[in-house]
C-alpha positions in Angstrom: 10.4 -13.1 -18.2 7.3 -14.1 -20.2 4.3 -13.2 -18.0 1.1 -11.3 -18.7 -1.6 -10.4 -16.1 -5.0 -12.1 -16.2 -7.3 -9.2 -17.1 -10.3 -11.0 -15.6 -8.7 -12.6 -12.5 -10.5 -10.2 -10.2 -13.5 -9.3 -12.3 -16.5 -8.8 -10.1 -14.4 -8.3 -7.0 -14.6 -5.1 -4.9 -11.4 -3.7 -3.5 -10.7 -0.7 -1.3 -7.2 0.8 -1.4 -6.9 3.2 1.5 -4.2 5.7 0.6 -4.4 5.3 -3.2 -3.3 8.8 -4.1 0.3 8.1 -5.1 3.2 5.7 -4.5 2.4 2.1 -3.6 -1.3 2.8 -3.1 -1.7 4.1 -6.7 0.4 1.2 -8.1 -1.7 -1.3 -6.1 -5.0 0.2 -7.2 -3.8 0.2 -10.9 -2.7 -3.5 -10.7 -6.0 -4.5 -9.1 -7.7 -2.7 -11.9 -5.5 -4.4 -14.4 -6.9 -7.7 -13.1 -10.5 -6.4 -13.6 -11.5 -5.4 -10.1 -13.7 -2.5 -9.0 -11.3 -0.4 -7.0 -12.4 2.2 -4.5 -9.6 4.7 -4.2 -9.5 6.7 -1.0 -7.2 9.6 0.2 -7.1 13.2 1.1 -5.7 14.7 -2.2 -8.6 15.4 -4.6 -9.4 17.6 -7.5 -11.5 19.5 -5.0 -8.3 20.4 -3.0 -5.6 18.8 -0.9 -5.5 21.2 2.0 -5.8 18.3 4.5 -2.9 16.3 2.9 0.6 16.3 4.5 1.9 16.8 1.0 1.6 19.7 -1.4 1.6 17.6 -4.5 -0.5 17.3 -7.7 -1.6 13.7 -7.5 -5.3 13.1 -6.8 -7.4 10.0 -6.1 -9.6 10.9 -9.1 -6.5 10.5 -11.3 -5.8 7.1 -9.7 -9.4 6.1 -10.4 -9.0 7.1 -14.0 -5.8 5.0 -14.3 -7.7 2.0 -12.9 -10.3 2.5 -15.6 -7.7 2.8 -18.4 -6.3 -0.6 -17.3 -9.6 -2.4 -17.5 -11.0 -2.1 -14.0 -13.6 0.2 -12.5 -12.1 3.1 -10.5 -14.1 4.9 -7.8 -12.6 7.9 -6.0 -13.9 8.7 -2.5 -12.3 11.5 -0.6 -11.5 10.2 2.9 -9.3 11.3 5.8 -8.7 8.1 7.6 -7.9 9.9 10.9 -11.5 11.2 11.0 -13.7 8.5 12.3 -16.9 9.9 10.9 -15.5 10.0 7.4 -14.4 6.4 7.5 -17.8 5.4 9.0 -19.5 7.2 6.1 -17.2 5.4 3.6 -18.2 2.1 5.2 -21.9 2.9 4.9 -21.5 3.9 1.3 -19.7 0.6 0.5 -22.4 -1.3 2.3 -25.1 0.5 0.4 -23.5 0.2 -3.1 -21.8 -3.2 -2.9 -23.0 -5.0 0.2 -19.5 -6.2 1.0 -15.8 -5.9 0.0 -13.4 -8.6 -1.1 -10.1 -6.9 -0.7 -8.9 -4.2 1.7 -5.4 -2.7 1.3 -4.3 -0.5 4.2 -1.6 1.6 2.5 -2.0 4.9 4.3 1.3 6.5 5.2 1.6 10.3 4.5 4.7 10.8 6.6 7.4 10.7 3.9 8.3 14.3 4.6 7.9 14.0 8.4 10.5 11.2 8.6 13.0 13.8 7.4 16.1 13.6 5.0 18.9 11.1 5.8 20.9 13.9 7.5 18.2 13.9 10.3 18.0 10.1 10.7 19.2 8.5 13.9 18.1 11.4 16.0 17.6 10.1 19.5 14.0 10.1 20.8 14.9 12.7 23.5 16.0 15.1 20.7 13.4 14.2 18.1 10.5 16.6 17.7 7.8 14.9 19.7 4.8 16.3 17.8 6.4 15.2 14.5 7.1 11.7 15.9 3.6 11.3 17.2 2.1 12.5 13.9 4.1 9.8 12.2 2.5 7.2 14.4 -1.0 8.6 13.9 -0.6 8.6 10.1 1.1 5.2 9.9 -0.7 3.2 12.6 -3.9 4.9 13.9 -5.2 5.3 10.3 -4.9 1.5 9.7 -6.7 0.7 13.0 -9.5 3.1 12.2 -9.9 1.8 8.7 -9.9 -1.9 9.8 -12.4 -1.1 12.6 -15.0 0.2 10.1 -14.3 -1.8 7.0 -13.4 -5.3 8.2 -17.1 -6.0 9.0 -17.7 -5.7 5.2 -14.8 -8.0 4.4 -16.0 -10.8 6.6 -19.6 -10.8 5.1 -18.3 -13.4 2.6 -15.6 -16.0 3.1 -12.3 -15.5 1.3 -11.7 -11.8 2.1 -8.2 -10.5 1.9 -6.6 -7.7 4.1 -3.2 -6.4 3.0 -1.2 -4.2 5.3 1.5 -2.2 3.5 4.7 -1.4 5.5 8.5 -1.0 5.0 10.6 -4.1 5.9 9.5 -7.6 6.8 9.0 -8.8 10.4 12.4 -10.5 10.2 14.3 -7.6 8.7 12.8 -5.0 11.1 13.5 -7.3 14.1 17.2 -7.0 13.4 17.6 -3.5 12.0 16.9 -0.1 13.5 14.8 2.0 11.1 15.6 5.7 10.9 14.1 6.8 14.3 12.2 5.4 17.2 9.0 6.7 15.8 9.5 5.4 12.2 10.9 2.1 13.6 7.9 1.6 15.8 5.4 2.4 13.0 6.9 -0.1 10.6 7.1 -2.9 13.1 3.6 -2.2 14.3 2.1 -2.5 10.8 3.6 -6.0 10.4 2.2 -7.0 13.7 -1.2 -5.7 12.7 -1.3 -8.2 9.9 -0.4 -10.9 12.4 -3.0 -10.0 15.0 -5.8 -9.2 12.5 -5.0 -12.5 10.8 -5.7 -14.2 14.1 -9.1 -12.5 14.3 -10.0 -13.0 10.6 -9.2 -16.7 10.4 -12.4 -17.9 11.9 -14.2 -15.9 9.2 -12.1 -17.6 6.5 -10.4 -14.3 5.7 -6.7 -13.7 5.3 -4.3 -10.9 6.5 -0.9 -10.4 5.0 1.8 -7.7 5.5 3.6 -6.8 2.3 6.6 -4.6 1.9 7.6 -3.1 -1.4 11.2 -2.7 -2.3 13.0 0.5 -3.4 10.1 2.1 -5.2 10.3 4.6 -8.0 7.4 6.5 -6.7 6.5 10.0 -7.9 8.4 11.5 -5.0 11.5 9.3 -5.5 11.7 10.1 -9.3 11.3 13.8 -8.6 14.0 13.6 -5.9 16.5 12.2 -8.4 15.4 14.4 -11.2 14.4 11.6 -13.5 11.2 10.1 -15.1 10.2 6.5 -15.3 11.4 6.3 -18.9 15.0 7.4 -18.0 15.2 6.3 -14.3 18.6 4.6 -14.9 20.1 8.0 -15.3 19.9 8.3 -11.5 22.2 5.3 -10.9 25.2 7.5 -10.5 23.7 9.6 -7.7 21.4 7.0 -6.1 24.0 4.2 -6.2 24.2 0.8 -7.8 21.5 -0.7 -5.5 19.0 1.6 -7.3 19.3 -0.9 -10.2 17.1 -3.2 -8.2 14.4 -0.5 -7.7 10.9 -1.2 -8.9 7.8 0.6 -10.1 4.8 1.0 -7.8 3.0 -1.6 -10.0 5.4 -4.4 -9.0 4.0 -4.8 -5.5 0.5 -4.2 -6.9 0.8 -7.1 -9.3 1.9 -9.4 -6.6 -1.0 -8.4 -4.4 -3.4 -8.9 -7.3 -2.1 -12.4 -7.8 -2.4 -13.1 -4.1 -6.0 -11.9 -4.2 -6.8 -14.2 -7.1 -5.3 -17.2 -5.4 -8.0 -19.6 -4.1 -5.5 -20.9 -1.6 -4.6 -17.4 -0.3 -5.2 -18.4 3.3 -1.8 -20.2 3.3 -0.3 -16.7 3.6 -2.3 -15.7 6.6 -0.4 -13.7 9.2 2.8 -13.7 7.1 5.1 -10.8 6.4 6.5 -10.9 2.8 8.1 -8.6 0.2 6.9 -7.7 -3.2 9.7 -9.9 -4.6 8.5 -12.9 -2.5 5.0 -12.6 -4.1 6.6 -12.3 -7.6 8.6 -15.5 -7.1 5.6 -17.3 -5.8 3.2 -16.3 -8.5 5.5 -15.5 -11.4 4.4 -11.9 -11.7 6.8 -9.3 -13.0 7.2 -5.6 -13.0 6.0 -3.7 -16.1 9.4 -4.2 -17.8 9.3 -8.0 -17.3 11.8 -8.1 -14.4 11.5 -9.3 -10.8 13.6 -6.8 -8.8 14.6 -7.5 -5.3 16.4 -4.8 -3.3 16.0 -6.8 -0.1 18.2 -9.7 -1.3 
């Protein structure tokens, strides 16, 4: 498809991507930067160390901020553990001091990819599931979002038109009809969709919008590594991943849809909705970096 991003669509806007170290968070931060935004990238993995992260991986928020810069935005890295209230409160104070407000908040914090276990462990009944692991999944996936909203939404409603995006896995409709991996994972992903609905109710009087967005089958850093491929040869994994992998997407695809949503002056029409990255692409005409509009949910 013939589509190019508007490099100035979000120029002058301040965005916070909570959980911007890798995966969808990094892709969203990059795509907001591609549209000209100032993007504050938060997470636990930093050049100063990642001891607090649930992953032992090389990606850092500083690297994400640099990628934002390279795409034309302004990237700012702030080390934050979103389970530590004082750290999120300090983040909010820094944002208030430096910008006075924020225009976009993306709650992408997850961090439980390893905790959910490999497919061989899925469908483990709640009475057999490791309770500590399950509760950790809920803390990482839900509590972090609540803490972040508590401290940062006051900055979002300082001006009308703010946008809150809750990133999850599966739309409200899909998750209502499909069991997802385990009781804990299932509850986490359903809860985040509901967060967008309930927060949208509270934000509407302030002329702000909340939307839940689910990516498709993302070729994240972890996914590419799992299949032993790179972004430039990802199709080599079709034999092992299966034909559905042909509808996989880069982490930028969901980000471009969110950037288009943030630039839409009529974005409030999406308030409280639960949509996929492909839904946004169809609505706004945005594409993945290869010009396609993949949709694994179809």
